[in-house]
N, C-alpha and C positions, 0 to 999 in steps of 0.2 A: 233696473231703472224703471221698468214698468210697474213693479210692485211699489216702489217709492212714490211714483206719480199717483197711483190709485190711493195710496195711503194719505197723501196730501189732499187730494180731492175729498176723501171721506172726512178728514179732520175739518177742512174748510166748510164742508156741508153741514156738519154737526155744530160747529161753533159760530159760523157766520150767518146763519139764518137765511139761506138761499142765495149767498153770494155767487156760488157756482152757476145757479140757474140764471141769475141776472147777467153774468158774464157771457154765458152761452147764448142767452137771448139777444144780447148785444151783437155777438158775432153773427148770429143768424139774420138779424135785421140788416146788418151791414152787407152780408152776402146777397140778400134779396135786393137791396138798393143798387149794389154794383151790377147785378144781373139786369135789373130794370134799366139802368143807364146804358148798358151794352145793347139791350133790345131796342131802346129808343134810338140810339146811334145807328144801329143797323136799319131801322125803319126809315130814318131820315136819309141815309145813304141810298137805299133802294128807291125812295121817292125821287131823289135827285137824278138817279140814273134813268128812271122812267121819264122824267121831264126832259132830260137831254135827248133821249131817243125820240120822244114825241116832237121836239123842236127840229131834230134832224129829218124826221119823216115829213114834217111840214115844209122844210126848206127843199127837200127832194121833190115834193109834189109841185112846188112853185117852179123849180127848174124844169121839171118835166112838162109842165103846162106851158112855160115860155118857149121851150125848145120844140114843142109840138107844131108851132106855126113857123114857117120858113123865114118870115121877116125877122122875128125876134131871135131865131136861131142863127141868123147871119150877121147880126150887129157886131159882135166881138170879132169874128174873122174879117169882116169888112174893114175894120180899123187896123187889124194886125197884119193881114197879108200884104198890103202895099208896102208896109215898113219892112217886112221880112224880105220881100222881093228886092226892094231898094238896097237893103243891107247886103243881101246876097250878091247883087250886081257889083257893089263896091268891093266886096271881098274877091269875087272872081276877076274883076278888072285889075285889082292890085296884085293878085297872085300870078295870073297868066298873062299880064301885060297886053290885054286887048286894047283896041283903039276906041273903046266905048266912051271914055272920058266922062264917067259918071260924076255929076256935080253933087256937092254937099247940099243938104237941105237948107233952106233959108232959116234965119234966126228963130222965129217962134216955132216953126215946124220941127226943127231938130230937138228942141226941148220937149215938145208934145210927143214926139216919137219915143223919147226915153220914158216918158210917163206911161204911154200906152203899152210899151213892152214890159215895163215894171208891173203895171196893173194886170197884164195878161199872164205873165209867167212867174212873177215873184211874190205876189201877195198871198196866194193860197198856202205855200209852205210856212210863211210867217204866221198866218192865221191859225193853222194847225198847231204850230209850236206854242203860240200864246194860249190857245184853248187847252192844250195839254198841260201847260204850266199852271193855269188857273184851276184845273180840276185836281191836280196834285196838291196844290196849296190848300184847297178846301178840305181835303181828307185829313 
């Protein structure tokens, strides 16, 4: 098979006036362009990763700066802890039948409590899931 292939290449080279050289040149140019496209894709991906890391560092720096002052560090817990304590009192009163008679929150406060708990405990996992899905879609 190898001898037949070499013979065919020799015949085409003698009769075709450089057809083999042009075909091989085409394959080499195609390989170079494929390699260049892969290199550009890798460069773009690495730049996206660097940009994502830089944005996370900036967000971390903002959080650290905000948490450094006790007033800004206590805003979220100041909203969440009263709701946690109230909900815990309701559960304890219901389970152990204390005589506390814990009342339900008034109409707008009950809705707000649900929003606060959702913002405090539920948004971060969804944010991470969305960020993960968007980075997988880009690749």
